C-alpha positions as CSV (number, residue, x, y, z in Angstrom):
1,M,42.5,74.8,14.0
2,K,40.8,71.8,12.5
3,K,41.6,70.9,8.9
4,Q,38.6,71.4,6.5
5,R,37.8,69.8,3.2
6,K,35.1,69.9,0.5
7,L,33.1,66.9,-0.3
8,L,32.5,65.9,-4.0
9,F,29.8,63.5,-5.4
10,S,29.6,62.5,-9.0
11,V,27.6,60.1,-11.3
12,S,28.6,59.0,-14.7
13,D,26.5,57.4,-17.4
14,H,25.3,57.6,-21.0
15,A,22.0,59.0,-22.2
16,G,20.8,59.9,-25.6
17,G,24.1,58.7,-27.1
18,H,26.1,61.2,-25.0
19,E,27.9,61.1,-21.7
20,V,25.9,62.6,-18.8
21,A,27.1,66.1,-18.1
22,P,25.8,69.3,-16.3
23,E,24.7,70.5,-19.8
24,A,22.7,67.3,-20.6
25,V,21.3,65.0,-17.9
26,P,18.1,63.1,-17.7
27,L,15.7,64.9,-15.3
28,G,14.9,61.7,-13.4
29,L,18.6,60.9,-12.8
30,L,19.2,64.5,-11.7
31,K,16.3,64.4,-9.2
32,E,17.2,61.1,-7.7
33,F,20.9,62.0,-7.5
34,V,20.3,65.3,-5.7
35,K,18.0,63.5,-3.2
36,D,20.5,60.7,-2.5
37,V,23.3,63.2,-2.0
38,A,21.3,65.2,0.4
39,M,20.4,62.0,2.3
40,F,24.0,60.9,2.4
41,I,25.3,64.3,3.7
42,R,22.5,64.6,6.3
43,G,22.9,61.1,7.6
44,D,20.8,59.5,10.3
45,D,22.0,61.9,13.0
46,R,21.5,65.0,10.8
47,E,24.9,66.4,11.8
48,I,24.8,68.6,8.7
49,D,21.8,70.8,7.9
50,T,21.4,70.2,4.1
51,S,18.7,72.9,3.8
52,D,21.3,75.6,4.2
53,L,24.2,73.8,2.6
54,L,25.5,75.5,-0.5
55,V,26.7,73.2,-3.3
56,S,28.3,73.8,-6.7
57,V,27.7,71.9,-10.0
58,V,31.3,71.3,-11.2
59,K,32.7,70.0,-14.5
60,G,32.9,66.3,-15.0
61,S,30.0,63.8,-15.5
62,L,27.4,65.2,-13.1
63,A,29.1,66.3,-10.0
64,L,28.0,68.2,-6.9
65,Q,30.5,69.7,-4.5
66,S,30.0,71.3,-1.1
67,R,30.7,75.0,-1.7
68,G,32.1,75.5,1.7
69,D,34.6,73.3,3.6
70,L,33.3,70.8,6.1
71,P,35.1,70.4,9.5
72,E,37.4,67.4,9.9
73,G,35.7,66.1,13.0
74,L,32.3,65.3,11.4
75,A,31.3,61.6,11.3
76,I,30.8,61.8,7.5
77,W,34.5,61.7,7.0
78,H,34.8,58.5,9.0
79,D,32.0,57.0,6.9
80,V,33.6,58.0,3.6
81,E,36.9,56.5,4.7
82,Q,35.1,53.2,5.7
83,L,33.2,53.0,2.4
84,S,36.4,53.7,0.4
85,K,37.8,50.5,1.9
86,G,34.6,48.6,1.1
87,H,33.6,48.4,4.7
88,L,30.1,49.0,6.2
89,D,31.1,48.6,9.8
90,G,30.2,51.7,11.9
91,V,28.8,53.6,8.9
92,D,25.7,55.7,9.4
93,P,22.6,53.6,8.3
94,R,21.3,56.2,5.9
95,R,24.7,56.5,4.2
96,V,24.8,52.7,4.0
97,A,21.4,52.8,2.3
98,V,22.5,55.3,-0.3
99,A,25.7,53.4,-1.0
100,E,23.8,50.1,-1.4
101,K,21.1,51.8,-3.6
102,W,23.8,53.2,-5.9
103,R,25.5,49.7,-6.0
104,M,22.1,48.1,-7.0
105,E,21.6,50.8,-9.7
106,A,25.1,50.1,-11.1
107,L,24.4,46.3,-11.2
108,K,21.2,46.9,-13.1
109,R,22.8,49.5,-15.4
110,P,26.5,48.8,-15.8
111,T,27.2,52.0,-17.6
112,R,26.4,53.9,-14.4
113,A,29.0,54.6,-11.8
114,F,29.1,56.8,-8.7
115,R,32.0,58.4,-6.9
116,I,32.4,60.2,-3.5
117,S,35.7,61.9,-2.6
118,D,37.2,64.9,-0.8
119,T,39.1,67.7,-2.4
120,D,42.4,66.0,-1.3
121,S,41.3,62.6,-2.8
122,A,42.5,61.1,0.4
123,N,39.6,58.7,0.4
124,V,37.7,57.8,-2.8
125,V,34.5,55.8,-2.8
126,A,34.0,54.3,-6.3
127,I,30.7,52.5,-6.7
128,N,30.1,50.5,-9.9
129,D,28.8,47.1,-11.0
130,R,31.9,45.4,-9.5
131,T,31.7,47.1,-6.1
132,V,31.3,44.8,-3.0
133,F,30.7,46.1,0.5
134,T,31.4,43.9,3.5
135,R,31.0,43.8,7.2
136,E,33.9,42.5,9.2
137,V,32.3,42.6,12.7
138,A,31.2,39.1,13.6
139,S,27.4,38.9,13.8
140,N,24.4,36.7,12.9
141,W,23.4,39.0,10.1
142,V,23.9,37.5,6.6
143,L,23.2,39.1,3.3
144,M,21.1,36.8,1.1
145,E,18.5,36.7,-1.7
146,R,15.1,35.5,-0.7
147,Y,11.6,34.9,-2.1
148,L,9.1,36.4,0.2
149,S,5.3,35.9,0.0
150,G,2.7,38.1,1.5
151,V,0.2,40.9,0.8
152,V,1.4,44.2,-0.7
153,E,0.0,46.9,1.5
154,D,1.8,49.9,-0.1
155,F,3.6,50.2,-3.4
156,G,5.6,53.4,-4.0
157,G,4.8,56.7,-2.3
158,V,5.1,60.4,-2.5
159,T,8.4,60.8,-0.5
160,A,10.0,57.4,-1.0
161,A,9.8,54.6,-3.6
162,N,9.3,51.6,-1.3
163,I,7.1,48.6,-0.8
164,H,5.3,47.5,2.4
165,L,4.8,43.8,2.5
166,R,2.6,42.0,5.1
167,L,4.3,38.6,5.4
168,D,2.5,35.3,5.9
169,D,3.5,35.3,9.6
170,G,1.7,38.6,10.2
171,S,4.8,40.8,10.4
172,S,5.4,43.8,8.1
173,L,8.6,44.5,6.1
174,K,9.6,47.7,4.3
175,I,11.4,46.9,1.0
176,D,13.4,49.6,-0.7
177,A,12.8,50.1,-4.5
178,T,13.7,52.6,-7.1
179,R,11.1,54.8,-8.9
180,D,11.9,53.1,-12.2
181,Q,11.1,49.7,-10.6
182,I,7.7,51.0,-9.4
183,R,7.0,52.7,-12.7
184,E,7.8,49.5,-14.7
185,Q,5.0,47.5,-13.1
186,Q,1.9,47.4,-15.3
187,L,-0.5,46.1,-12.7
188,N,-1.1,47.6,-9.2
189,P,-0.2,44.9,-6.7
190,V,-1.6,46.6,-3.6
191,Y,-3.8,44.3,-1.5
192,H,-2.8,41.3,-3.6
193,A,-0.9,38.2,-2.5
194,M,2.4,38.3,-4.2
195,V,5.9,36.7,-4.2
196,L,8.8,39.1,-4.2
197,R,12.4,38.4,-4.9
198,V,14.5,40.6,-2.6
199,E,18.0,41.0,-1.3
200,L,18.1,41.5,2.4
201,E,20.1,40.9,5.6
202,E,18.7,38.2,7.9
203,D,19.6,37.3,11.4
204,L,20.3,33.5,11.3
205,V,19.3,33.1,15.0
206,T,16.1,35.2,15.3
207,G,15.1,35.3,11.6
208,E,14.8,39.1,11.8
209,K,15.0,40.9,8.4
210,R,16.4,44.3,7.6
211,N,17.7,46.5,4.7
212,A,15.5,44.7,2.1
213,R,15.9,45.7,-1.5
214,F,13.4,44.9,-4.2
215,L,14.7,42.8,-7.1
216,G,11.4,41.8,-8.8
217,F,8.2,39.9,-8.7
218,S,8.0,36.1,-9.1
219,D,5.2,34.6,-11.1
220,Y,2.6,33.5,-8.6
221,D,-1.1,32.6,-8.9
222,P,-2.6,30.8,-5.9
223,R,-5.8,29.9,-7.8
224,I,-6.3,26.4,-9.1
225,N,-7.1,25.9,-12.8
226,E,-10.1,23.6,-12.5
227,D,-9.8,22.2,-16.1
228,E,-6.1,21.3,-15.6
229,F,-6.9,19.8,-12.1
230,R,-9.7,17.6,-13.6
231,K,-7.4,16.4,-16.4
232,T,-4.8,15.4,-13.8
233,I,-7.4,13.4,-11.9
234,V,-8.6,11.6,-15.0
235,A,-5.1,10.8,-16.1
236,G,-4.3,9.5,-12.6
237,E,-7.4,7.3,-12.5
238,A,-6.6,5.9,-15.9
239,A,-3.0,5.1,-14.9
240,W,-4.2,3.3,-11.7
241,K,-7.3,1.6,-13.0
242,D,-5.7,-1.9,-13.0
243,I,-4.3,-1.6,-9.5
244,E,-6.8,-3.0,-7.0
245,D,-4.8,-2.2,-3.8
246,A,-2.6,0.9,-4.2
247,A,-1.0,0.4,-0.8
248,D,-0.1,-3.2,-1.6
249,W,1.4,-2.2,-4.9
250,V,3.6,0.5,-3.3
251,R,4.7,-2.1,-0.6
252,K,5.8,-4.6,-3.3
253,I,7.7,-1.8,-5.2
254,R,9.6,-1.0,-2.0
255,G,10.5,-4.7,-1.5
256,G,7.8,-5.6,1.0
257,K,9.0,-3.0,3.5
258,E,6.6,-0.8,5.4
């Protein structure tokens, strides 16, 4: 008979001057945490049906535990073990997305920390502002921070808080964001040319991009200020008014070299 264990997820933080607990938790955090836990358990291959999975809210910060034991042979145990070592190799893409999302939240809010473990505490995934995940398999994919310009085609959504950006080369890129990031924007950027600062993985050979995460907008205005432009022209003309041949002047400055 295969060994079975329970799976435990928890988040710790401070709100309203108190530690987050089952008795007092911000509704937004509770909603996002439950959604993320369900996505992590379900995974990309949906090996566990979360619609019928019973969970318990246990003492601690805010903690959810599977009420029943989960069979040892499930892929989720392999993924938890890998994440506990800080490795992303071979981990289900949806579980990677959740782990990276939590890491970004902790970076933005250092008081927040997440934890995944089993009832035996054989493998513990601790995610905080110091957590680093790595890939050891040799590949052309490199994690980097980039500034991307394009037209925002979608910003936020009913089921997921993400951004769809039509890049200057015509391709489209989905960029993960948090609901707080979407909510913080005062102006609706949809159908506007914008420059976004993102963290993503890029293939150094093909240039393909994946797993993009929104970090913020960069100040960008493609319009020319006519008054400033005219002032620059006038200043330039005044500076060069005594130069009869600009090309000859440059040539002399360079020592007579073409």
